[in-house]
One Martini backbone bead per residue (centre of mass of N, CA, C, O) as a GRO file, in nm:
protein
  153
    1MET     BB    1 -10.220   5.778   6.702
    2ASN     BB    2  -9.947   5.942   6.688
    3GLY     BB    3  -9.980   5.929   7.025
    4GLN     BB    4 -10.296   5.901   7.007
    5GLN     BB    5 -10.584   5.820   7.153
    6VAL     BB    6 -10.881   5.654   6.985
    7TYR     BB    7 -10.917   5.388   7.176
    8LEU     BB    8 -11.126   5.264   7.458
    9ASN     BB    9 -11.173   4.951   7.653
   10ASN     BB   10 -11.305   4.954   8.005
   11SER     BB   11 -11.624   4.827   8.021
   12VAL     BB   12 -11.546   4.526   7.955
   13PRO     BB   13 -11.466   4.248   8.126
   14LEU     BB   14 -11.575   4.013   7.908
   15VAL     BB   15 -11.486   3.900   7.575
   16ASP     BB   16 -11.570   3.598   7.362
   17VAL     BB   17 -11.597   3.773   7.099
   18TRP     BB   18 -11.601   3.910   6.807
   19THR     BB   19 -11.510   4.257   6.737
   20ALA     BB   20 -11.600   4.524   6.555
   21ARG     BB   21 -11.388   4.799   6.441
   22THR     BB   22 -11.421   5.154   6.364
   23LEU     BB   23 -11.201   5.406   6.237
   24ASP     BB   24 -11.152   5.745   6.187
   25LEU     BB   25 -10.886   5.889   5.962
   26THR     BB   26 -10.935   6.180   5.851
   27PRO     BB   27 -10.731   6.361   6.027
   28TYR     BB   28 -10.473   6.211   5.853
   29ILE     BB   29 -10.494   6.345   5.598
   30GLY     BB   30 -10.175   6.428   5.441
   31GLN     BB   31  -9.983   6.273   5.587
   32ALA     BB   32  -9.682   6.124   5.549
   33SER     BB   33  -9.744   5.968   5.829
   34VAL     BB   34  -9.881   5.675   6.006
   35THR     BB   35  -9.920   5.547   6.335
   36ILE     BB   36 -10.013   5.214   6.428
   37SER     BB   37 -10.103   5.104   6.758
   38PHE     BB   38 -10.090   4.839   7.010
   39HIS     BB   39 -10.207   4.816   7.356
   40LEU     BB   40 -10.128   4.614   7.640
   41PHE     BB   41 -10.263   4.608   7.970
   42ALA     BB   42 -10.174   4.539   8.318
   43THR     BB   43 -10.234   4.425   8.642
   44ALA     BB   44 -10.237   4.272   8.948
   45VAL     BB   45 -10.558   4.263   8.940
   46ILE     BB   46 -10.554   4.225   8.631
   47ASN     BB   47 -10.622   3.883   8.488
   48LYS     BB   48 -10.611   3.835   8.156
   49ALA     BB   49 -10.575   3.706   7.827
   50GLY     BB   50 -10.650   3.936   7.636
   51TRP     BB   51 -10.587   3.983   7.281
   52TYR     BB   52 -10.698   3.992   6.936
   53LEU     BB   53 -10.592   4.018   6.594
   54ASP     BB   54 -10.795   4.063   6.290
   55ASP     BB   55 -10.837   4.189   5.993
   56ILE     BB   56 -10.668   4.437   5.904
   57SER     BB   57 -10.786   4.760   5.770
   58VAL     BB   58 -10.679   5.016   5.533
   59THR     BB   59 -10.895   5.270   5.396
   60ALA     BB   60 -11.013   5.463   5.114
   61CYS     BB   61 -11.314   5.601   5.037
   62SER     BB   62 -11.276   5.929   5.043
   63SER     BB   63 -11.102   6.182   4.846
   64SER     BB   64 -10.929   6.466   4.716
   65THR     BB   65 -10.687   6.295   4.724
   66THR     BB   66 -10.424   6.194   4.535
   67ILE     BB   67 -10.330   5.854   4.469
   68GLY     BB   68 -10.089   5.827   4.269
   69ILE     BB   69 -10.089   5.708   3.927
   70ALA     BB   70 -10.219   5.732   3.636
   71GLU     BB   71 -10.321   5.528   3.399
   72ASN     BB   72 -10.282   5.431   3.083
   73GLU     BB   73 -10.536   5.325   2.881
   74THR     BB   74 -10.349   5.352   2.621
   75PRO     BB   75 -10.125   5.196   2.468
   76ALA     BB   76  -9.849   5.289   2.271
   77LEU     BB   77  -9.795   4.972   2.244
   78ALA     BB   78  -9.785   4.688   2.040
   79ILE     BB   79  -9.678   4.363   2.162
   80TRP     BB   80  -9.554   4.079   1.967
   81PRO     BB   81  -9.475   3.834   2.111
   82ASN     BB   82  -9.526   3.766   2.480
   83PRO     BB   83  -9.325   3.574   2.436
   84ALA     BB   84  -9.024   3.556   2.233
   85SER     BB   85  -8.915   3.421   1.905
   86GLY     BB   86  -8.715   3.567   1.652
   87SER     BB   87  -8.972   3.784   1.665
   88LEU     BB   88  -9.068   4.127   1.706
   89PHE     BB   89  -9.370   4.312   1.736
   90VAL     BB   90  -9.447   4.664   1.650
   91ARG     BB   91  -9.729   4.887   1.736
   92PRO     BB   92  -9.815   5.203   1.717
   93ASN     BB   93  -9.974   5.455   1.818
   94ALA     BB   94 -10.038   5.779   1.755
   95SER     BB   95  -9.824   5.889   1.979
   96ALA     BB   96  -9.578   5.682   1.838
   97GLN     BB   97  -9.561   5.799   1.566
   98GLY     BB   98  -9.304   5.788   1.333
   99LYS     BB   99  -8.995   5.864   1.395
  100SER     BB  100  -8.817   5.584   1.531
  101ASN     BB  101  -8.645   5.483   1.822
  102TRP     BB  102  -8.471   5.186   1.936
  103VAL     BB  103  -8.413   4.996   2.246
  104LEU     BB  104  -8.243   4.707   2.379
  105PHE     BB  105  -8.242   4.585   2.708
  106ASP     BB  106  -8.110   4.433   2.954
  107ALA     BB  107  -8.114   4.359   3.296
  108THR     BB  108  -7.841   4.557   3.326
  109GLY     BB  109  -7.869   4.796   3.082
  110ARG     BB  110  -7.768   4.680   2.827
  111THR     BB  111  -7.710   4.717   2.500
  112VAL     BB  112  -7.825   4.487   2.231
  113LEU     BB  113  -8.029   4.671   2.061
  114GLN     BB  114  -8.083   4.882   1.760
  115GLY     BB  115  -8.305   5.134   1.600
  116ALA     BB  116  -8.519   5.223   1.312
  117PHE     BB  117  -8.837   5.388   1.232
  118ASN     BB  118  -9.107   5.467   1.002
  119SER     BB  119  -9.384   5.484   1.162
  120THR     BB  120  -9.696   5.348   1.152
  121SER     BB  121  -9.977   5.146   1.182
  122GLY     BB  122  -9.784   4.934   1.144
  123ALA     BB  123  -9.570   4.676   1.165
  124ASN     BB  124  -9.270   4.607   1.345
  125GLN     BB  125  -8.960   4.433   1.297
  126ILE     BB  126  -8.766   4.241   1.539
  127PRO     BB  127  -8.477   4.072   1.562
  128VAL     BB  128  -8.440   3.786   1.830
  129GLN     BB  129  -8.290   3.503   1.815
  130SER     BB  130  -8.039   3.543   2.048
  131LEU     BB  131  -8.243   3.595   2.275
  132ARG     BB  132  -8.265   3.596   2.644
  133GLY     BB  133  -8.501   3.691   2.849
  134MET     BB  134  -8.518   3.990   3.005
  135HIS     BB  135  -8.643   4.303   2.863
  136ILE     BB  136  -8.611   4.643   2.732
  137LEU     BB  137  -8.824   4.852   2.548
  138GLU     BB  138  -8.730   5.146   2.373
  139TRP     BB  139  -8.949   5.413   2.255
  140ARG     BB  140  -8.882   5.686   2.021
  141THR     BB  141  -9.102   5.983   1.963
  142GLY     BB  142  -8.994   6.257   2.000
  143LEU     BB  143  -9.140   6.308   2.320
  144THR     BB  144  -9.185   6.002   2.316
  145VAL     BB  145  -9.155   5.755   2.586
  146VAL     BB  146  -9.127   5.395   2.579
  147ARG     BB  147  -9.154   5.122   2.821
  148GLU     BB  148  -9.105   4.761   2.782
  149ARG     BB  149  -9.156   4.439   2.867
  150VAL     BB  150  -8.962   4.154   2.755
  151LEU     BB  151  -8.965   3.810   2.644
  152PHE     BB  152  -8.714   3.558   2.577
  153GLU     BB  153  -8.676   3.210   2.436
   0.00000   0.00000   0.00000
């Protein structure tokens, strides 16, 4: 592991059953990267079939280190139907309510529609009759910016 040997089995002459091995990788927590490699060697005297690897898994059981970004439990927007045709309805939650500007981008990032709502807890309707394919809806209210994928049929 990172150039250091962490496991060596030279005491069993021949094992013909699967053997589970678990290695503690705790000393490597916090490193930018860890290289795990497997090496098979033989000599002119030792002539065996080698070994097989199956079901390799690297997991973090517990750590005080945060990995990734926490997901927002409550979506800022309710969007329906998705996929849509004709009209797209958008209802903001409390964090995205107020005077809102929205932009609809196509897959290349080009602005295809835009508008504004003075949104409350009710639904806002966006006409999308001529649109097809995947788009991104960007909803801006004050300091809140939300982007959601929507599909038009």
